[in-house]
N, C-alpha and C positions, 0 to 999 in steps of 0.2 A: 279551160286552160288556166284561168286564174285560180280555180280551186286546186288544181294540181300543184301549182306554184306554192300556194299557202300550205298544202300538206307537206311539201318538200321542206319548206322553211321551218314548220313546226317540228318535223321529224329531225331535221338537223339541229334545231335548238334543243330538243330533248336529248339528243346524242351528246351535244356539248355539255349540257347541264349534268347529264349522268356521269360523263367523264370527269367533270369538275368536282362533283359530289364524291365520286370514288377517290379522287386525288386528295380531297380534304379529309375524308375518312381515313385514308392511308396515313396522311401526315399526323392526324390526331393519334392514331394507333402507334405510330413510330415514336411520337413524343412521350406517350404513356409508357411505352417499353423502355425508352431511354431513362425516364424518371425512375422507373422501377429498378433498372440496372444500376443507376447512380446511387439509389437508396441502398441497394444490397451491398455495393462496393463501399459505401460510407460506413454502413454498420460493420462490415468486415474489418475495415481500417481501424475503427474505434475499438473493436474487440482485440485486434492485434496490439494496439497501443496499451490497452488495459492490461493485457497479459504481460507485456514487456515491463511496464512500470510496477505492476503487482509482484512479478517475479523478483525484480531487483530489490524491492522494499522488503519482501518476505525473507529473502536470503540475507540481506543486510541486518535485519532485526534479529534473525537467528544467530548471526555471528556476534552481534553485540551481547545478546543474551548469554551465549556460551562464555564470553569473556567475563561478564558480570558474575556468572555462576562460579567460575574459577576463582575470581577475586574473593568471593564469600568465604572460601576456605582459609583465608588469612585473617579472618575476624575471630573473635573469641566469644564465649558465652558468659564471661564474667559479669556479675551484677555490681556495678560501681555507680556511685552518685553522679560522677562525671565520666563519660567515656574517654574524653581527651582532656584531662585536667589542664586548664589554662588556655585551651584552644577550641575553636569551633569546627575546624576542618583539618583533615590529614595534610592538606596542601600547605598549611601554615605552620606545621610543626617543624622543629629544628631538625637538621640533617641527621643528627645522632638519635633521633626519636625521643620517646618519653620513657624514662626508666620504669621498669615494671609494668608498662602498658603497651608500648609500641617500640619494637627494636628497629634499628636502622635498615636492615634488609627488608623486613615486612613493609616498612614505610616506603621504601623505594619501589617495591613491587606494586603496592597499592597506587602510588602516585602515577607510575607509568601506565597502569591499567586504566585508571580514571581519566587521564589525559587522552588516552587512545579512545576511550568510550565517548568522551566529549567530541572528538574529531569525527567519529563515526556517526554520532547523532546529528551533527551539522549536515553531513551528507544525506542522511535520511529525511531531514526536514524538506529538502527540495522534492523528494519523491512523494512525501505526504501532500505537498502543494499540488503536484501533478495529479495525484489520485483525487484530490478535492475538485479539480477542474474536469477530469474526464471519467471519474468513477461514479458509481451510484451513491446516493446519500448515505446508505447503510455502510457501504464499503469505506467511504471517506471517514465516517464517524469511528469505525473500527480501527482504521489506520491511525487516527488522531489519538484514540485511547491507548493503543499500543505504544505510540511514541511517548505519551505522557508517563506511562508506567515504566518504560525504560529509563526516562530521565529521573523519575522518583527513586529508582533503584540506585542510580549513580549517586544521587544525593545521600542515600543511606550509607553507601560505601565511603563517601567523602567525609561523613560525620563519624565514621568508625562505629557504626551501629552494631548491636549484638548480632551474632551469626544468624539466629533464628529469625530476627526481624528482616534482615537483608535477604535471606534465603526465601522467606515467604513472599517478599516483593518480587523476586525472580520468578517464583511460581505464578504470581499474578501476571507477569509479562507473558509467561507461557500460555496462560489461559486466554489473554488478549490476542496473542499471535494465532491461536487456534480459531478464535472468532473471526479475525481478519481473513484467515484462509477460507473459512466457510462463506463469508460475504463476497470475497473475490471470486470464488467458484460460481456463486449465483450470478454475479455480474458478467462472467464469461459464459454463462448458460451451460455449465458443465454438469452432466448427470452423474449419479453415483455417489457413494459415501466418501467421506473425507478421511485421508490417511495422514497423520502427523509426520513431519519430516524428520523428527528426532526419535530416538529409541527409548528415552527414559519413560518408565511406566507412568500412566496417568493415575492420579490419586483417586 
């Protein structure tokens, strides 16, 4: 009788132990599934954020670049010892301009365009900061380089540089923009070739 009782106790214990083990295994499997799901959702969320920030930055940079390219048409190719005699920047020239160098209308167009570019660059700085935080190192470096090239081009325009110098600087912006696009696509894990968003032929 005692042996039967012992068998029943052992059997019951095995049953409880099996049930407990199964419950623990189920909990572990559920936790692993939850971690995997959270990880997938987190990766998706960061990809969405990268796409949002990258798109805004690329579109903004393209708009600034087009503005700068348009402003270049108001420069000349004259070879002068001083581009702006007596002045270091278009912004400090008199309202009537500089006789024989810069007329009042051209001055007004350049100043309005330069000030607009400065304002646009301030907006892009925040996006570069976001890309630095959530983008890949290569993507962040490409964004910073593009930002620097745009700012350099504004500087050339502000100093009334020769047309070829400023235009070459815009082309440098364009190359940097293409590089950022490539790095952003890698960051977003996009397959396929890169198609530039503008129609100007590549050199």
